[in-house]
N, CA, C and O atoms as a GROMACS GRO file, in nm:
protein
  556
    1MET      N    1   9.500   7.117   9.942
    1MET     CA    2   9.473   7.277   9.970
    1MET      C    3   9.508   7.357   9.820
    1MET      O    4   9.611   7.335   9.755
    2GLU      N    5   9.439   7.420   9.794
    2GLU     CA    6   9.442   7.480   9.620
    2GLU      C    7   9.553   7.611   9.642
    2GLU      O    8   9.578   7.659   9.752
    3SER      N    9   9.624   7.665   9.496
    3SER     CA   10   9.693   7.736   9.503
    3SER      C   11   9.614   7.867   9.431
    3SER      O   12   9.594   7.875   9.310
    4GLU      N   13   9.588   7.932   9.496
    4GLU     CA   14   9.558   8.040   9.416
    4GLU      C   15   9.688   8.161   9.380
    4GLU      O   16   9.671   8.274   9.335
    5GLY      N   17   9.744   8.132   9.396
    5GLY     CA   18   9.854   8.225   9.332
    5GLY      C   19   9.887   8.345   9.430
    5GLY      O   20   9.942   8.440   9.374
    6THR      N   21   9.863   8.358   9.569
    6THR     CA   22   9.878   8.468   9.623
    6THR      C   23   9.957   8.428   9.783
    6THR      O   24   9.983   8.314   9.821
    7SER      N   25   9.978   8.531   9.845
    7SER     CA   26  10.100   8.494   9.875
    7SER      C   27  10.035   8.492  10.061
    7SER      O   28   9.985   8.598  10.100
    8SER      N   29  10.040   8.383  10.150
    8SER     CA   30   9.975   8.447  10.311
    8SER      C   31  10.020   8.542  10.361
    8SER      O   32  10.131   8.580  10.324
    9PRO      N   33   9.939   8.623  10.475
    9PRO     CA   34  10.003   8.758  10.547
    9PRO      C   35  10.035   8.657  10.670
    9PRO      O   36  10.103   8.694  10.766
   10ILE      N   37   9.987   8.542  10.662
   10ILE     CA   38  10.067   8.534  10.826
   10ILE      C   39  10.195   8.385  10.799
   10ILE      O   40  10.229   8.309  10.709
   11SER      N   41  10.220   8.405  10.905
   11SER     CA   42  10.329   8.293  10.977
   11SER      C   43  10.317   8.269  11.084
   11SER      O   44  10.334   8.351  11.174
   12GLY      N   45  10.277   8.115  11.105
   12GLY     CA   46  10.258   8.070  11.278
   12GLY      C   47  10.371   7.984  11.308
   12GLY      O   48  10.361   7.870  11.355
   13HIS      N   49  10.479   8.045  11.279
   13HIS     CA   50  10.636   8.043  11.385
   13HIS      C   51  10.602   8.006  11.528
   13HIS      O   52  10.486   8.017  11.569
   14GLY      N   53  10.718   7.954  11.617
   14GLY     CA   54  10.716   7.981  11.720
   14GLY      C   55  10.748   8.077  11.834
   14GLY      O   56  10.792   8.171  11.768
   15PRO      N   57  10.753   8.099  11.907
   15PRO     CA   58  10.768   8.244  11.942
   15PRO      C   59  10.894   8.264  11.927
   15PRO      O   60  10.990   8.190  11.946
   16VAL      N   61  10.885   8.406  11.879
   16VAL     CA   62  11.012   8.455  11.854
   16VAL      C   63  11.024   8.609  11.991
   16VAL      O   64  10.934   8.670  12.049
   17GLU      N   65  11.128   8.617  11.995
   17GLU     CA   66  11.172   8.700  12.149
   17GLU      C   67  11.167   8.856  12.019
   17GLU      O   68  11.200   8.855  11.900
   18VAL      N   69  11.113   8.972  12.105
   18VAL     CA   70  11.109   9.082  12.089
   18VAL      C   71  11.101   9.197  12.171
   18VAL      O   72  11.044   9.235  12.273
   19THR      N   73  11.216   9.252  12.046
   19THR     CA   74  11.298   9.414  12.105
   19THR      C   75  11.206   9.484  12.162
   19THR      O   76  11.092   9.456  12.127
   20LEU      N   77  11.224   9.597  12.269
   20LEU     CA   78  11.121   9.648  12.319
   20LEU      C   79  11.194   9.832  12.213
   20LEU      O   80  11.148   9.916  12.136
   21SER      N   81  11.307   9.806  12.273
   21SER     CA   82  11.384   9.931  12.144
   21SER      C   83  11.340   9.962  12.018
   21SER      O   84  11.335   9.867  11.941
   22SER      N   85  11.312  10.052  11.982
   22SER     CA   86  11.249  10.123  11.848
   22SER      C   87  11.395  10.289  11.783
   22SER      O   88  11.439  10.393  11.833
   23SER      N   89  11.407  10.228  11.681
   23SER     CA   90  11.472  10.391  11.608
   23SER      C   91  11.396  10.534  11.598
   23SER      O   92  11.281  10.544  11.557
   24ILE      N   93  11.460  10.627  11.634
   24ILE     CA   94  11.420  10.696  11.582
   24ILE      C   95  11.272  10.773  11.490
   24ILE      O   96  11.172  10.837  11.525
   25ARG      N   97  11.317  10.731  11.380
   25ARG     CA   98  11.246  10.701  11.290
   25ARG      C   99  11.113  10.637  11.366
   25ARG      O  100  11.036  10.708  11.430
   26GLU      N  101  11.099  10.520  11.353
   26GLU     CA  102  10.985  10.404  11.435
   26GLU      C  103  10.935  10.513  11.506
   26GLU      O  104  10.832  10.557  11.456
   27ARG      N  105  10.976  10.576  11.614
   27ARG     CA  106  10.887  10.670  11.742
   27ARG      C  107  10.849  10.764  11.714
   27ARG      O  108  10.765  10.821  11.784
   28THR      N  109  10.916  10.836  11.552
   28THR     CA  110  10.848  10.944  11.551
   28THR      C  111  10.729  10.940  11.460
   28THR      O  112  10.639  11.017  11.425
   29ILE      N  113  10.767  10.819  11.438
   29ILE     CA  114  10.580  10.755  11.273
   29ILE      C  115  10.495  10.693  11.439
   29ILE      O  116  10.375  10.673  11.424
   30ALA      N  117  10.526  10.677  11.524
   30ALA     CA  118  10.421  10.649  11.575
   30ALA      C  119  10.378  10.764  11.632
   30ALA      O  120  10.263  10.801  11.608
   31GLU      N  121  10.476  10.850  11.731
   31GLU     CA  122  10.378  10.925  11.757
   31GLU      C  123  10.339  11.062  11.677
   31GLU      O  124  10.384  11.177  11.675
   32ASN      N  125  10.282  11.024  11.642
   32ASN     CA  126  10.241  11.123  11.493
   32ASN      C  127  10.145  11.045  11.430
   32ASN      O  128  10.079  11.127  11.366
   33SER      N  129  10.105  10.950  11.412
   33SER     CA  130   9.980  10.853  11.361
   33SER      C  131   9.939  10.790  11.510
   33SER      O  132   9.982  10.780  11.625
   34LEU      N  133   9.798  10.748  11.404
   34LEU     CA  134   9.698  10.675  11.574
   34LEU      C  135   9.796  10.494  11.574
   34LEU      O  136   9.760  10.397  11.640
   35VAL      N  137   9.888  10.498  11.504
   35VAL     CA  138   9.969  10.354  11.531
   35VAL      C  139  10.014  10.336  11.712
   35VAL      O  140  10.043  10.242  11.786
   36ILE      N  141  10.002  10.470  11.722
   36ILE     CA  142  10.035  10.457  11.862
   36ILE      C  143   9.928  10.416  11.944
   36ILE      O  144   9.975  10.386  12.054
   37LEU      N  145   9.814  10.400  11.941
   37LEU     CA  146   9.656  10.366  12.022
   37LEU      C  147   9.720  10.215  11.962
   37LEU      O  148   9.709  10.139  12.058
   38LEU      N  149   9.773  10.147  11.863
   38LEU     CA  150   9.768   9.970  11.812
   38LEU      C  151   9.869   9.967  11.946
   38LEU      O  152   9.835   9.885  12.031
   39GLN      N  153   9.968  10.033  11.972
   39GLN     CA  154  10.102  10.024  12.015
   39GLN      C  155  10.081  10.011  12.147
   39GLN      O  156  10.170   9.948  12.204
   40GLY      N  157   9.948  10.070  12.250
   40GLY     CA  158   9.851  10.098  12.332
   40GLY      C  159   9.825   9.929  12.387
   40GLY      O  160   9.838   9.895  12.504
   41LEU      N  161   9.785   9.832  12.269
   41LEU     CA  162   9.700   9.720  12.340
   41LEU      C  163   9.779   9.601  12.376
   41LEU      O  164   9.728   9.489  12.382
   42GLN      N  165   9.916   9.628  12.402
   42GLN     CA  166   9.996   9.562  12.453
   42GLN      C  167   9.942   9.468  12.564
   42GLN      O  168   9.926   9.514  12.677
   43GLY      N  169   9.911   9.327  12.536
   43GLY     CA  170   9.880   9.270  12.658
   43GLY      C  171   9.692   9.270  12.624
   43GLY      O  172   9.628   9.312  12.720
   44GLU      N  173   9.629   9.239  12.531
   44GLU     CA  174   9.508   9.302  12.566
   44GLU      C  175   9.456   9.236  12.496
   44GLU      O  176   9.429   9.314  12.405
   45VAL      N  177   9.393   9.079  12.446
   45VAL     CA  178   9.288   9.032  12.343
   45VAL      C  179   9.279   9.098  12.291
   45VAL      O  180   9.278   9.209  12.344
   46THR      N  181   9.265   9.088  12.130
   46THR     CA  182   9.210   9.202  12.029
   46THR      C  183   9.172   9.114  11.913
   46THR      O  184   9.220   9.001  11.925
   47THR      N  185   9.117   9.127  11.829
   47THR     CA  186   9.127   9.090  11.700
   47THR      C  187   9.115   9.172  11.606
   47THR      O  188   9.046   9.274  11.612
   48VAL      N  189   9.198   9.126  11.481
   48VAL     CA  190   9.234   9.184  11.369
   48VAL      C  191   9.218   9.122  11.256
   48VAL      O  192   9.267   9.014  11.226
   49ASP      N  193   9.147   9.191  11.191
   49ASP     CA  194   9.091   9.176  11.048
   49ASP      C  195   9.176   9.183  10.967
   49ASP      O  196   9.237   9.290  10.972
   50LEU      N  197   9.226   9.075  10.851
   50LEU     CA  198   9.347   9.132  10.728
   50LEU      C  199   9.278   9.151  10.648
   50LEU      O  200   9.162   9.112  10.649
   51ARG      N  201   9.343   9.233  10.534
   51ARG     CA  202   9.294   9.264  10.390
   51ARG      C  203   9.191   9.136  10.305
   51ARG      O  204   9.085   9.157  10.246
   52ASP      N  205   9.276   8.971  10.324
   52ASP     CA  206   9.228   8.904  10.321
   52ASP      C  207   9.089   8.829  10.310
   52ASP      O  208   9.052   8.771  10.208
   53GLU      N  209   9.029   8.836  10.410
   53GLU     CA  210   8.918   8.818  10.491
   53GLU      C  211   8.878   8.768  10.564
   53GLU      O  212   8.762   8.739  10.591
   54SER      N  213   9.015   8.737  10.632
   54SER     CA  214   9.036   8.621  10.736
   54SER      C  215   9.098   8.716  10.838
   54SER      O  216   9.175   8.811  10.820
   55THR      N  217   9.034   8.655  10.973
   55THR     CA  218   9.071   8.743  11.134
   55THR      C  219   9.155   8.654  11.253
   55THR      O  220   9.150   8.535  11.283
   56ALA      N  221   9.220   8.745  11.296
   56ALA     CA  222   9.329   8.702  11.412
   56ALA      C  223   9.267   8.702  11.518
   56ALA      O  224   9.175   8.782  11.499
   57ARG      N  225   9.258   8.665  11.613
   57ARG     CA  226   9.226   8.681  11.798
   57ARG      C  227   9.295   8.647  11.888
   57ARG      O  228   9.265   8.540  11.941
   58GLY      N  229   9.402   8.715  11.934
   58GLY     CA  230   9.481   8.674  12.039
   58GLY      C  231   9.507   8.840  12.078
   58GLY      O  232   9.446   8.944  12.053
   59ARG      N  233   9.686   8.789  12.183
   59ARG     CA  234   9.714   8.849  12.273
   59ARG      C  235   9.788   8.952  12.201
   59ARG      O  236   9.869   8.905  12.122
   60VAL      N  237   9.784   9.075  12.207
   60VAL     CA  238   9.871   9.143  12.113
   60VAL      C  239  10.032   9.157  12.231
   60VAL      O  240  10.047   9.213  12.340
   61VAL      N  241  10.094   9.104  12.173
   61VAL     CA  242  10.241   9.106  12.211
   61VAL      C  243  10.347   9.214  12.138
   61VAL      O  244  10.467   9.188  12.140
   62ASN      N  245  10.312   9.304  12.089
   62ASN     CA  246  10.423   9.352  11.975
   62ASN      C  247  10.320   9.452  11.878
   62ASN      O  248  10.247   9.394  11.798
   63VAL      N  249  10.316   9.590  11.886
   63VAL     CA  250  10.307   9.644  11.717
   63VAL      C  251  10.417   9.732  11.737
   63VAL      O  252  10.475   9.765  11.840
   64ASP      N  253  10.437   9.772  11.583
   64ASP     CA  254  10.551   9.858  11.540
   64ASP      C  255  10.494   9.995  11.465
   64ASP      O  256  10.375  10.015  11.439
   65ALA      N  257  10.596  10.078  11.438
   65ALA     CA  258  10.558  10.183  11.390
   65ALA      C  259  10.464  10.166  11.267
   65ALA      O  260  10.365  10.237  11.248
   66PHE      N  261  10.512  10.038  11.162
   66PHE     CA  262  10.486  10.042  11.040
   66PHE      C  263  10.354   9.923  11.082
   66PHE      O  264  10.319   9.858  10.983
   67MET      N  265  10.314   9.904  11.151
   67MET     CA  266  10.153   9.836  11.202
   67MET      C  267  10.189   9.702  11.189
   67MET      O  268  10.098   9.625  11.159
   68ASN      N  269  10.319   9.653  11.206
   68ASN     CA  270  10.336   9.525  11.199
   68ASN      C  271  10.273   9.482  11.328
   68ASN      O  272  10.281   9.566  11.417
   69VAL      N  273  10.192   9.332  11.368
   69VAL     CA  274  10.112   9.296  11.448
   69VAL      C  275  10.202   9.171  11.528
   69VAL      O  276  10.172   9.071  11.462
   70ARG      N  277  10.277   9.136  11.614
   70ARG     CA  278  10.217   9.022  11.640
   70ARG      C  279  10.128   8.964  11.745
   70ARG      O  280  10.122   9.046  11.836
   71LEU      N  281  10.078   8.890  11.763
   71LEU     CA  282   9.998   8.820  11.847
   71LEU      C  283  10.008   8.645  11.933
   71LEU      O  284  10.029   8.531  11.894
   72ALA      N  285   9.987   8.692  12.028
   72ALA     CA  286   9.999   8.503  12.082
   72ALA      C  287   9.879   8.446  12.083
   72ALA      O  288   9.774   8.501  12.049
   73GLU      N  289   9.889   8.361  12.112
   73GLU     CA  290   9.759   8.249  12.124
   73GLU      C  291   9.674   8.294  12.043
   73GLU      O  292   9.576   8.356  12.085
   74VAL      N  293   9.696   8.269  11.901
   74VAL     CA  294   9.640   8.312  11.890
   74VAL      C  295   9.443   8.220  11.824
   74VAL      O  296   9.463   8.144  11.919
   75LEU      N  297   9.336   8.182  11.776
   75LEU     CA  298   9.251   8.168  11.692
   75LEU      C  299   9.257   8.172  11.579
   75LEU      O  300   9.140   8.187  11.545
   76TYR      N  301   9.321   8.169  11.486
   76TYR     CA  302   9.331   8.245  11.306
   76TYR      C  303   9.187   8.126  11.214
   76TYR      O  304   9.171   8.004  11.208
   77ARG      N  305   9.130   8.216  11.171
   77ARG     CA  306   9.012   8.211  11.059
   77ARG      C  307   9.065   8.200  10.944
   77ARG      O  308   9.169   8.266  10.945
   78ASP      N  309   9.053   8.159  10.864
   78ASP     CA  310   9.060   8.190  10.696
   78ASP      C  311   8.923   8.209  10.713
   78ASP      O  312   8.840   8.176  10.798
   79ARG      N  313   8.925   8.302  10.555
   79ARG     CA  314   8.734   8.306  10.469
   79ARG      C  315   8.736   8.230  10.472
   79ARG      O  316   8.743   8.212  10.593
   80ARG      N  317   8.735   8.082  10.403
   80ARG     CA  318   8.663   8.015  10.464
   80ARG      C  319   8.576   7.958  10.544
   80ARG      O  320   8.493   7.870  10.521
   81GLY      N  321   8.611   8.034  10.670
   81GLY     CA  322   8.604   7.966  10.790
   81GLY      C  323   8.657   7.928  10.836
   81GLY      O  324   8.646   7.993  10.940
   82ARG      N  325   8.746   7.836  10.858
   82ARG     CA  326   8.798   7.712  10.883
   82ARG      C  327   8.934   7.831  11.042
   82ARG      O  328   9.006   7.930  11.026
   83LEU      N  329   8.907   7.759  11.149
   83LEU     CA  330   8.972   7.737  11.280
   83LEU      C  331   9.080   7.701  11.240
   83LEU      O  332   9.098   7.596  11.178
   84THR      N  333   9.182   7.795  11.274
   84THR     CA  334   9.328   7.680  11.357
   84THR      C  335   9.357   7.789  11.464
   84THR      O  336   9.352   7.911  11.455
   85GLN      N  337   9.383   7.721  11.551
   85GLN     CA  338   9.473   7.772  11.656
   85GLN      C  339   9.611   7.769  11.657
   85GLN      O  340   9.667   7.664  11.629
   86LEU      N  341   9.672   7.866  11.685
   86LEU     CA  342   9.861   7.911  11.608
   86LEU      C  343   9.887   7.903  11.839
   86LEU      O  344   9.822   7.896  11.944
   87GLU      N  345  10.002   7.908  11.795
   87GLU     CA  346  10.131   7.980  11.984
   87GLU      C  347  10.152   8.090  11.914
   87GLU      O  348  10.192   8.172  11.995
   88ASP      N  349  10.146   8.142  11.803
   88ASP     CA  350  10.271   8.289  11.725
   88ASP      C  351  10.191   8.303  11.625
   88ASP      O  352  10.123   8.217  11.570
   89LEU      N  353  10.202   8.444  11.596
   89LEU     CA  354  10.151   8.494  11.454
   89LEU      C  355  10.167   8.645  11.389
   89LEU      O  356  10.107   8.748  11.421
   90PHE      N  357  10.234   8.632  11.320
   90PHE     CA  358  10.336   8.731  11.307
   90PHE      C  359  10.215   8.855  11.134
   90PHE      O  360  10.195   8.793  11.029
   91VAL      N  361  10.173   8.971  11.142
   91VAL     CA  362  10.135   9.004  11.039
   91VAL      C  363  10.177   9.158  11.022
   91VAL      O  364  10.211   9.240  11.108
   92THR      N  365  10.164   9.170  10.890
   92THR     CA  366  10.236   9.226  10.823
   92THR      C  367  10.139   9.381  10.822
   92THR      O  368  10.039   9.377  10.750
   93GLY      N  369  10.162   9.496  10.886
   93GLY     CA  370  10.146   9.573  10.845
   93GLY      C  371  10.063   9.642  10.673
   93GLY      O  372   9.986   9.738  10.663
   94ARG      N  373  10.103   9.576  10.593
   94ARG     CA  374  10.045   9.599  10.486
   94ARG      C  375   9.884   9.526  10.503
   94ARG      O  376   9.787   9.584  10.454
   95ASN      N  377   9.870   9.411  10.567
   95ASN     CA  378   9.803   9.287  10.582
   95ASN      C  379   9.720   9.312  10.679
   95ASN      O  380   9.673   9.217  10.742
   96VAL      N  381   9.690   9.421  10.707
   96VAL     CA  382   9.616   9.446  10.832
   96VAL      C  383   9.476   9.571  10.762
   96VAL      O  384   9.501   9.680  10.711
   97ARG      N  385   9.324   9.504  10.784
   97ARG     CA  386   9.244   9.559  10.755
   97ARG      C  387   9.178   9.695  10.861
   97ARG      O  388   9.150   9.814  10.845
   98TYR      N  389   9.176   9.606  10.965
   98TYR     CA  390   9.070   9.654  11.048
   98TYR      C  391   9.115   9.609  11.214
   98TYR      O  392   9.113   9.488  11.238
   99VAL      N  393   9.162   9.720  11.345
   99VAL     CA  394   9.192   9.611  11.490
   99VAL      C  395   9.090   9.683  11.508
   99VAL      O  396   9.044   9.792  11.474
  100HIS      N  397   9.036   9.494  11.643
  100HIS     CA  398   8.942   9.579  11.698
  100HIS      C  399   8.937   9.642  11.885
  100HIS      O  400   8.966   9.571  11.982
  101ILE      N  401   8.899   9.764  11.889
  101ILE     CA  402   8.953   9.776  11.984
  101ILE      C  403   8.863   9.817  12.124
  101ILE      O  404   8.782   9.908  12.144
  102PRO      N  405   8.906   9.723  12.196
  102PRO     CA  406   8.809   9.626  12.307
  102PRO      C  407   8.763   9.775  12.378
  102PRO      O  408   8.804   9.889  12.404
  103ASP      N  409   8.682   9.714  12.386
  103ASP     CA  410   8.539   9.802  12.475
  103ASP      C  411   8.586   9.900  12.616
  103ASP      O  412   8.592  10.022  12.623
  104HIS      N  413   8.614   9.810  12.708
  104HIS     CA  414   8.702   9.858  12.746
  104HIS      C  415   8.792   9.962  12.863
  104HIS      O  416   8.805  10.012  12.975
  105LEU      N  417   8.849   9.934  12.688
  105LEU     CA  418   8.990  10.065  12.699
  105LEU      C  419   8.960  10.158  12.692
  105LEU      O  420   8.865  10.177  12.616
  106ASP      N  421   9.026  10.298  12.775
  106ASP     CA  422   8.959  10.419  12.781
  106ASP      C  423   9.103  10.494  12.654
  106ASP      O  424   9.222  10.494  12.683
  107ILE      N  425   9.043  10.553  12.511
  107ILE     CA  426   9.166  10.540  12.415
  107ILE      C  427   9.247  10.739  12.414
  107ILE      O  428   9.321  10.812  12.348
  108MET      N  429   9.214  10.738  12.464
  108MET     CA  430   9.282  10.906  12.554
  108MET      C  431   9.379  10.862  12.571
  108MET      O  432   9.471  10.842  12.492
  109GLU      N  433   9.359  10.822  12.776
  109GLU     CA  434   9.437  10.733  12.802
  109GLU      C  435   9.510  10.675  12.744
  109GLU      O  436   9.628  10.700  12.769
  110THR      N  437   9.481  10.566  12.635
  110THR     CA  438   9.588  10.541  12.632
  110THR      C  439   9.721  10.559  12.537
  110THR      O  440   9.840  10.527  12.542
  111ILE      N  441   9.631  10.630  12.447
  111ILE     CA  442   9.746  10.774  12.346
  111ILE      C  443   9.833  10.838  12.488
  111ILE      O  444   9.953  10.815  12.478
  112GLN      N  445   9.806  10.891  12.578
  112GLN     CA  446   9.867  10.985  12.642
  112GLN      C  447  10.003  10.849  12.691
  112GLN      O  448  10.119  10.866  12.653
  113ARG      N  449   9.972  10.751  12.757
  113ARG     CA  450  10.074  10.699  12.834
  113ARG      C  451  10.180  10.640  12.756
  113ARG      O  452  10.293  10.616  12.797
  114GLN      N  453  10.119  10.610  12.604
  114GLN     CA  454  10.204  10.561  12.532
  114GLN      C  455  10.284  10.728  12.518
  114GLN      O  456  10.405  10.744  12.538
  115LEU      N  457  10.217  10.808  12.493
  115LEU     CA  458  10.326  10.916  12.430
  115LEU      C  459  10.405  10.967  12.514
  115LEU      O  460  10.507  11.012  12.463
  116ALA      N  461  10.391  10.986  12.708
  116ALA     CA  462  10.442  10.960  12.784
  116ALA      C  463  10.597  10.863  12.736
  116ALA      O  464  10.706  10.917  12.713
  117LYS      N  465  10.581  10.769  12.733
  117LYS     CA  466  10.680  10.667  12.642
  117LYS      C  467  10.785  10.763  12.569
  117LYS      O  468  10.897  10.814  12.577
  118ILE      N  469  10.678  10.754  12.498
  118ILE     CA  470  10.791  10.810  12.387
  118ILE      C  471  10.851  10.930  12.438
  118ILE      O  472  10.970  10.950  12.412
  119HIS      N  473  10.805  10.990  12.488
  119HIS     CA  474  10.895  11.131  12.540
  119HIS      C  475  11.046  11.097  12.653
  119HIS      O  476  11.159  11.145  12.648
  120ARG      N  477  10.998  11.016  12.726
  120ARG     CA  478  11.092  10.971  12.876
  120ARG      C  479  11.238  10.928  12.767
  120ARG      O  480  11.356  10.961  12.772
  121VAL      N  481  11.135  10.814  12.647
  121VAL     CA  482  11.295  10.796  12.567
  121VAL      C  483  11.406  10.898  12.536
  121VAL      O  484  11.528  10.913  12.548
  122ARG      N  485  11.238  10.993  12.465
  122ARG     CA  486  11.367  11.057  12.448
  122ARG      C  487  11.370  11.202  12.506
  122ARG      O  488  11.311  11.288  12.441
  123ASN      N  489  11.430  11.235  12.616
  123ASN     CA  490  11.447  11.286  12.728
  123ASN      C  491  11.462  11.216  12.846
  123ASN      O  492  11.417  11.242  12.958
  124PHE      N  493  11.524  11.133  12.814
  124PHE     CA  494  11.588  11.030  12.945
  124PHE      C  495  11.697  11.098  13.004
  124PHE      O  496  11.752  11.037  13.095
  125GLY      N  497  11.753  11.235  12.969
  125GLY     CA  498  11.905  11.247  13.066
  125GLY      C  499  11.818  11.429  13.149
  125GLY      O  500  11.891  11.509  13.208
  126GLY      N  501  11.684  11.451  13.134
  126GLY     CA  502  11.609  11.525  13.169
  126GLY      C  503  11.654  11.706  13.136
  126GLY      O  504  11.697  11.724  13.022
  127GLU      N  505  11.646  11.825  13.224
  127GLU     CA  506  11.682  11.897  13.108
  127GLU      C  507  11.820  11.982  13.148
  127GLU      O  508  11.845  12.094  13.103
  128ARG      N  509  11.892  11.920  13.225
  128ARG     CA  510  12.050  11.919  13.240
  128ARG      C  511  12.136  11.882  13.200
  128ARG      O  512  12.230  11.919  13.271
  129GLY      N  513  12.186  11.786  13.069
  129GLY     CA  514  12.246  11.704  13.078
  129GLY      C  515  12.253  11.561  13.010
  129GLY      O  516  12.142  11.528  12.968
  130GLY      N  517  12.341  11.479  12.990
  130GLY     CA  518  12.198  11.357  12.947
  130GLY      C  519  12.189  11.338  12.803
  130GLY      O  520  12.183  11.424  12.715
  131ARG      N  521  12.190  11.212  12.793
  131ARG     CA  522  12.205  11.207  12.641
  131ARG      C  523  12.058  11.303  12.588
  131ARG      O  524  11.956  11.328  12.652
  132LYS      N  525  12.085  11.334  12.478
  132LYS     CA  526  11.899  11.364  12.366
  132LYS      C  527  11.872  11.335  12.275
  132LYS      O  528  11.875  11.456  12.251
  133GLU      N  529  11.840  11.284  12.170
  133GLU     CA  530  11.815  11.191  12.038
  133GLU      C  531  11.840  11.314  11.924
  133GLU      O  532  11.875  11.297  11.807
  134TYR      N  533  11.814  11.439  11.990
  134TYR     CA  534  11.798  11.509  11.899
  134TYR      C  535  11.896  11.691  11.961
  134TYR      O  536  11.852  11.772  12.043
  135ALA      N  537  12.033  11.696  11.880
  135ALA     CA  538  12.143  11.718  11.997
  135ALA      C  539  12.109  11.894  11.885
  135ALA      O  540  12.108  11.915  11.764
  136LYS      N  541  12.082  12.001  12.030
  136LYS     CA  542  12.108  12.159  11.948
  136LYS      C  543  12.204  12.194  11.919
  136LYS      O  544  12.315  12.160  11.960
  137LYS      N  545  12.171  12.277  11.834
  137LYS     CA  546  12.327  12.347  11.751
  137LYS      C  547  12.342  12.476  11.838
  137LYS      O  548  12.278  12.575  11.871
  138THR      N  549  12.498  12.401  11.859
  138THR     CA  550  12.524  12.581  11.864
  138THR      C  551  12.626  12.654  11.820
  138THR      O  552  12.718  12.612  11.750
  139ASN      N  553  12.605  12.808  11.872
  139ASN     CA  554  12.653  12.877  11.700
  139ASN      C  555  12.824  12.955  11.789
  139ASN      O  556  12.905  13.019  11.722
   0.00000   0.00000   0.00000
C-alpha cells in the first residue's frame, strides 16, 4: 500500500446510529440550499463521486445540512479501480464532488416533501400555542 500523504475521505466502520433531529442552523441551511434534495434521497440507492476520483454506490442512510453523507451496503471503487464491499460508509461533505440523482425520482416533489418536513418541525404547535422555534417579540 503506497502512502501519498493524503488522508482518505472515507471511513468504513460498522453501523452507527443516526439521529434524526437537527439543529435550527442545520434546518435553515438545508431549507435555503439544494442539500434538501440530497436529504430526500434517504433510502434510495445512489452513487456518490468523490473529489479523489473514487466512487461509492450504496443506500443513503442520512445526509446532513453540511452534505456529510452516510451510506449503507456500499460498493466502493477507489481511483485505481479496485472494488471494496463496505457495510457502512461516511463521506464528509467537503469530499463530495457529485451525487447522482436516480432517474425515477421527481425532483420537485422531493424538495417540496422535505420542505414540508422542516416546516412541520418549525411550527409543530400550530397557529395557537405550542412551541415555536423563533419566538415573536412582544412590546
